[in-house]
N, C-alpha and C positions, 0 to 999 in steps of 0.2 A: 149431228155434228155437236150438240150441247149435252147429249146423254151421258157422257162420262163425267161431265163437270156436275151435272145434277146427281148422278149416282154418288159421287165424293162427297158432295154437300149433304145428302140425305143419310148416308151410311152410319154415321154416328149416333144418329137419332132413332135408328130402327133396330128392331130385334133381328129381323130378317129381311133382306132387301134383294129382289131379283130385278135384272135388267132384261126385258125381253127384246128380241130381234124383231123389228117390225116388219122386215121383208118376208119372215116365216110365219107370221101370224095370220095365216090364212082362215082359221076357224071363225075369227071375228069379222073379217073383211067379207067373207062369202055370205054372212047372214043378210036377210032381206030387212029384218027389224034391226034399226040401230037406236038402242037405248043403253045409257049408262049402266043401268042395274043388270041387264041381260050380258052385257059386255064383261062387268065385274065377275058375274057368276061364272061364265065361260073361262075367264082367266084363272078363277080359284079352282075350277075343275081340273084344268090343264096343270096347274101346280100340285093339286092333290094327286093326280095320276102320273106324276113326274114325267110329263109330256110337253112342259112349257118350253118353248124355242128360246133359250138364253143366248144374250149376246155376250161377246167377249169383252171384259173390263181389263185394260191395261194396268199394270201396277205403277204406282207413281214414279218409281225409279225409271221404267221404261218411258213413261210420259215425259220426263225431263230430257232424256236422251233424243226422244223424237222432236221435241221442241228445238233442241240445238241443231239437229240435222235439217229441220225445215228452214232455219234461217242461214244455213251455211252457204248456199248458193248466192244469196243476197250479199254476204260478206265478202265472198271471193269475188264476185262481179264488182263491187264497189272498190276493192283493193286494186283491181286491174286498172280501173279507171284513173286512179290517183298517180299510179306509176307512170 
């Protein structure tokens, strides 16, 4: 839910930024050893081999439209109650 917001916040400060799809990152979840160093190495290997499961990041223009559409039913509902 917050991943797009975090991505936009970090993008200006990074030379290269990739957003991974958590549902498709089976290579880290399936391991028996859970260590940050091992997970970071696995992610680096996936990026190097071009097998990193990337998540879709909406452009800012579409995010604004999506926000408007999300609140449209609320506005329509409130306008019908006033009449």
